N, C-alpha and C positions, 0 to 999 in steps of 0.2 A: 789661371790668373794671370791676366797683367803686368808688367814690369810695373808702372804707375800701379795696383795695389800690391804687390812685393813693397816695391817705395816707404810705402807707407804706412805695412808693420812692420820694415825692418825700423824704420821710425819713433816706433811707439817701442821696441821692444828695448832700445836704445834710448832713450829718454833721455834727458837732454841729447842732443849729438847738431856739430856742429858741421859736419863733414856739410858738402852739396850735390848733390841730386849727380853728378855723372863718375863721386870715388862711392856710394854703395851702388851704384847701377855694377864699377866693376868689379865692385863684392858680390854680388846675387852674377855675374856671372867667372867669378874666380869659379864661385858654393857653383851655380849647375857645369863645372866642368869636374866636378868633383865626381858626381851623382855618375853624369857620363861618361866617366874613366871609371868607376864601379860598376856597372849597365856593363859598358860593349869595353873592358881595357882591352881589347887588342882588338879594335877600328885609330886609324888615324886621326891625327886628332884637328885639325881639319875637313875634321865630315861633325865637328859636336858643334860647330858656329851653323850650322843645319837646320842641329834638331833642337828640338822644343821637350822642353821636360818631365815628362810624368807626374799627369796632376797629383796624382797619388805619391809624391817630392816637392811639392811647391813651399807649403810648409818646412822643409827640407834643410829642401834652399835657404829658405829664412833663416834660418836654425845656424844652420853653418856658417853663412854671410856672420851674422853675429857675429856665431865666436873670431870668427877671423879677422873681425874690425876689433873687437875687443883685443886681441892679442898679437898684435903693431906693436910697437919700436922690443919687442919679447919673444919673439919667433922663436928663439932655438934653445931659450935660456935652457939648462935643464934644473938649475941651483938658483932659488937667491933668498933670499935672511936676511931683514929688513926689519927690526922695529917689534916684533915677536909675528910676525904674517910672516910664513913659508909660502917658496913657491920654485912650481918645479917641474917639466912635460917633461911624458915620451920619450914624443916625438916632433919635430916641425911640423907636421900636417897637421891633418883632421885628424886625432883621436877617430881609434876603431868602435868604439861604442858609440860613439856618434849615428855608424853607415852600418853599423850594425844588420836594419833590416833590408837595403837596399839591395837584390837582387843581385846577382849578374843573365843575363837575358840569355837566349839561344834562339837562334835565328838570326835576317837579316835582316839591318833595323831597316821600315820603310820612312 
């Protein structure tokens, strides 16, 4: 899936969104890094830039990017109570239950 298609889908998920394309593409890149780091935990960080995300994880990349965008400003929040609304986060990163089906790859990536 091309970045323009991913960008359009991310805009649909976040509708309405005020962010420009470069911001959204940055979050898509962060989501890609999260998924590739899960797949290849022992690879050098520089190697991720030249890799493409597997097709089966492209929709997950969009969902992770949407999660990160929606969590802006409250990244490290452990508890927040205001007017009956309660928020707490287990970690400041992407939760494990979003990545449960991203499996580490065995072998050397091509």
